[in-house]
C-alpha positions in Angstrom: 128.9 94.9 91.2 129.4 96.2 94.7 127.8 94.3 97.5 125.6 96.2 99.9 127.2 97.0 103.3 125.1 98.0 106.2 126.9 99.9 108.9 126.2 99.3 112.6 127.1 100.9 115.9 128.9 97.7 116.7 132.5 96.6 115.7 131.8 95.4 112.2 129.4 96.3 109.3 127.0 93.7 108.0 127.9 92.5 104.5 125.1 91.2 102.4 125.1 89.3 99.1 122.9 91.8 97.4 123.6 95.0 95.5 120.3 96.6 96.6 117.9 96.2 99.5 115.0 96.6 97.1 113.3 93.6 95.4 114.8 91.1 97.8 113.8 88.6 100.5 115.7 88.8 103.8 115.3 86.1 106.4 116.6 85.6 109.9 119.1 88.5 109.9 120.1 90.6 112.8 120.1 94.3 112.0 120.4 95.1 115.7 121.8 98.7 115.9 122.2 98.9 112.1 122.3 102.3 110.6 120.1 103.1 107.6 120.1 106.8 106.7 118.1 107.9 103.7 118.0 104.4 102.2 115.4 103.5 99.6 113.9 100.0 99.9 111.0 98.9 97.8 109.2 95.6 97.2 111.2 93.5 99.7 110.2 90.9 102.2 111.7 90.8 105.7 111.1 87.6 107.7 112.2 87.1 111.3 114.5 90.1 111.2 115.7 92.0 114.3 115.8 95.8 113.8 116.2 96.2 117.5 117.6 99.7 118.3 118.4 100.2 114.6 118.5 103.8 113.2 116.2 104.1 110.2 116.1 107.9 109.9 114.8 109.5 106.7 114.5 106.2 104.9 111.9 105.2 102.3 110.5 101.7 102.5 107.4 101.1 100.3 105.4 98.1 99.2 107.4 95.7 101.5 106.3 93.1 104.0 107.6 92.7 107.6 106.7 89.3 109.2 107.8 88.5 112.8 110.2 91.4 112.9 111.4 93.1 116.1 111.6 96.8 115.9 111.8 97.5 119.7 113.7 100.7 120.4 114.1 101.5 116.7 114.6 105.1 115.7 112.6 105.6 112.5 111.7 109.3 112.6 111.1 111.3 109.5 110.8 108.2 107.3 108.4 107.2 104.6 107.1 103.8 105.4 103.8 103.8 103.6 102.1 100.9 101.8 103.8 98.3 103.9 102.5 95.2 105.7 103.5 94.6 109.3 102.4 91.2 110.5 103.2 89.8 114.0 105.8 92.5 114.6 107.1 93.8 117.9 107.6 97.6 117.8 107.4 98.2 121.5 109.1 101.6 122.4 110.0 102.4 118.9 110.2 106.0 117.6 108.1 106.7 114.5 107.8 110.4 115.1 107.0 112.4 111.9 106.9 109.2 109.9 104.4 108.4 107.1 102.8 105.1 107.7 99.8 105.8 105.5 98.1 102.9 103.7 99.9 100.3 105.8 98.3 97.1 107.0 99.2 96.4 110.6 98.2 92.9 111.9 98.8 91.3 115.3 101.5 93.9 116.0 102.6 95.4 119.4 103.1 99.1 119.1 102.9 99.7 122.9 104.8 102.8 124.1 105.7 103.7 120.5 106.3 107.4 119.7 103.8 108.4 116.9 103.9 112.1 117.4 103.4 113.9 114.1 103.0 110.6 112.2 100.6 110.1 109.3 98.4 107.0 109.6 96.0 107.8 106.8 93.9 104.8 105.7 95.9 102.4 107.9 94.2 99.0 108.4 94.7 97.9 112.0 93.7 94.4 113.1 94.5 92.8 116.5 97.2 95.3 117.3 98.0 97.1 120.5 99.0 100.7 121.2 99.0 100.9 125.0 100.9 103.9 126.2 101.8 104.9 122.6 102.3 108.7 122.4 100.7 111.0 119.8 100.2 114.7 119.5 97.9 117.1 117.7 100.0 116.7 114.5 99.4 112.9 114.4 96.9 112.1 111.6 94.8 109.0 112.3 92.6 106.9 110.0 88.9 107.9 109.9 86.9 106.6 112.9 90.1 105.8 114.9 89.9 106.8 118.5 93.4 106.7 120.0 92.1 106.6 123.6 90.2 103.4 122.8 93.6 101.8 122.0 95.2 103.1 125.3 97.2 105.8 123.5 98.2 109.0 125.4 98.3 112.5 124.0 101.8 114.1 124.4 100.9 116.4 127.4 99.1 113.5 129.2 102.1 111.3 128.6 104.4 113.9 130.3 102.2 114.0 133.3 102.1 110.2 133.5 105.9 110.0 133.2 106.2 112.6 136.0 103.8 110.5 138.2 105.8 107.3 137.4 109.1 109.1 138.3 107.6 110.4 141.6 106.4 106.9 142.4 109.8 105.4 141.7 111.4 108.0 143.9 109.0 107.2 146.7 109.7 103.5 146.4 113.4 104.1 146.4 113.1 106.2 149.5 111.0 103.6 151.3 113.4 100.9 150.3 116.5 102.8 151.5 114.7 103.7 154.7 113.8 100.1 155.5 117.3 98.9 154.4 119.1 101.3 156.8 116.7 100.7 159.7 117.7 97.0 159.7 121.3 97.9 160.5 
């Protein structure tokens, strides 16, 4: 049987001792910048895995569990990630645009600044998780009785205004710094 090889943007692919990513338990692996395109993964457990800046586009992961995983900067748009458990995960700044996260359980997870535009969050159970600055749009489907503004989420248009304001403040700070720097000479 052929062993599963996971390609990365780095110099070498990751070689695993499994023939399929389904029905497996993975622990303490580094999938940083790994590329998963249209993979299908079911009934697996991921413990202490780094998916930082990984590309998970168009994948299907169902009935799996992610515990203490780092998804910061991940690109997981147009994926089917429903019926999963995310526990103690760090998804800060990830892109889950147009992704189906329906029926997931999300516990103690940081989704701050995550892109959820067009995502489906139907019947998602959310406990002790944060969404500060996470972006959504009119196509995002939330669970019943979920108010995105109560979680600090920003609607797409509001987010663009906020980004513009932050850019203008950064420009002003840079100007003030350069002005004070050159006045000392």
